[in-house]
C-alpha positions in Angstrom: -95.0 10.4 102.4 -98.6 9.3 101.9 -101.3 10.4 104.4 -103.5 7.6 105.8 -106.8 8.1 107.7 -107.1 7.8 111.4 -108.7 4.6 112.7 -112.5 5.0 113.0 -112.6 2.6 116.0 -109.7 3.8 118.3 -108.9 7.2 116.7 -105.2 6.5 116.6 -103.0 7.6 113.6 -100.9 4.4 113.3 -102.7 3.0 110.2 -101.5 1.6 106.9 -102.8 0.4 103.6 -102.5 -3.4 103.0 -103.3 -3.7 99.3 -107.1 -3.7 99.5 -107.9 -2.6 103.1 -106.7 0.0 105.7 -105.4 -1.7 108.8 -105.0 -0.3 112.4 -102.2 -2.3 114.2 -103.3 -0.9 117.6 -106.9 -2.3 117.6 -106.8 -4.7 114.7 -109.6 -3.0 112.7 -109.7 -3.4 108.9 -111.8 -1.3 106.6 -112.1 -0.6 102.9 -111.7 2.7 101.1 -115.5 2.6 100.3 -116.3 2.4 104.0 -114.0 5.3 104.6 -115.6 7.4 101.9 -119.1 6.5 103.0 -118.2 7.6 106.5 -120.0 4.6 108.0 -120.4 5.6 111.7 -121.4 2.8 114.0 -122.6 4.2 117.4 -122.6 0.7 118.9 -119.8 0.3 121.5 -117.6 -2.7 120.4 -114.5 -4.3 121.9 -111.3 -5.0 120.0 -112.8 -8.1 118.4 -116.0 -6.3 117.2 -118.2 -7.8 119.9 -121.0 -5.5 121.1 -120.5 -4.2 124.7 -123.4 -3.5 127.1 -123.7 -1.9 130.6 -122.5 -4.3 133.2 -120.3 -6.5 131.0 -117.0 -7.9 132.2 -114.0 -7.2 130.0 -110.3 -7.9 129.9 -107.5 -5.4 129.1 -105.5 -6.6 126.1 -102.5 -4.3 126.4 -100.5 -2.6 129.2 -102.0 0.9 129.6 -100.4 3.8 131.3 -102.9 6.0 133.2 -102.5 9.7 132.3 -101.6 11.9 135.2 -100.6 8.9 137.4 -97.8 6.5 137.7 -100.3 3.6 137.6 -100.1 1.0 134.8 -103.1 -1.2 134.0 -101.5 -4.6 133.1 -102.6 -6.7 130.2 -105.0 -9.4 131.4 -106.6 -7.2 134.1 -110.3 -8.2 134.4 -112.7 -5.3 134.8 -116.3 -6.1 136.0 -119.4 -4.0 135.6 -118.4 -1.5 132.9 -120.7 1.5 132.2 -121.1 2.8 128.7 -120.5 6.5 128.0 -122.0 8.9 125.4 -118.9 8.2 123.3 -119.1 4.7 121.8 -115.3 4.4 121.9 -115.0 4.7 125.7 -116.3 2.9 128.8 -116.3 4.0 132.4 -115.1 1.5 135.0 -113.5 1.1 138.4 -110.0 -0.4 138.8 -108.4 -0.7 142.2 -111.0 1.8 143.6 -110.3 4.5 141.0 -112.8 5.6 138.4 -111.2 5.3 135.0 -112.3 5.7 131.4 -110.9 3.2 128.9 -111.0 3.0 125.2 -112.9 0.1 123.9 -110.2 -0.8 121.3 -108.0 -2.0 124.3 -110.7 -4.3 125.8 -111.9 -7.8 125.1 -115.4 -9.0 126.3 -115.4 -12.0 128.6 
């Protein structure tokens, strides 16, 4: 079995090679082998569509997410207002139903 790299955007291992590019089915990112070898690291927080995120933006969750350590599930389509960026460009801090939660940007859509 061939080893594929982890996704540089969402850090999940469910990637595959589609002829000319690597593809992550979880966040939809596509990247070439040259980009992988160059180790291009973009420290700009981006949503699942590649749109740049800023403090205070409103985002929508694109996938049902289970919250670790809780029975809570964040449903697809949930709107989150006033996100806060963290030191990690792949994560944002927010409040949902009065709880402070950190979400991965690959599961968010700006707007």
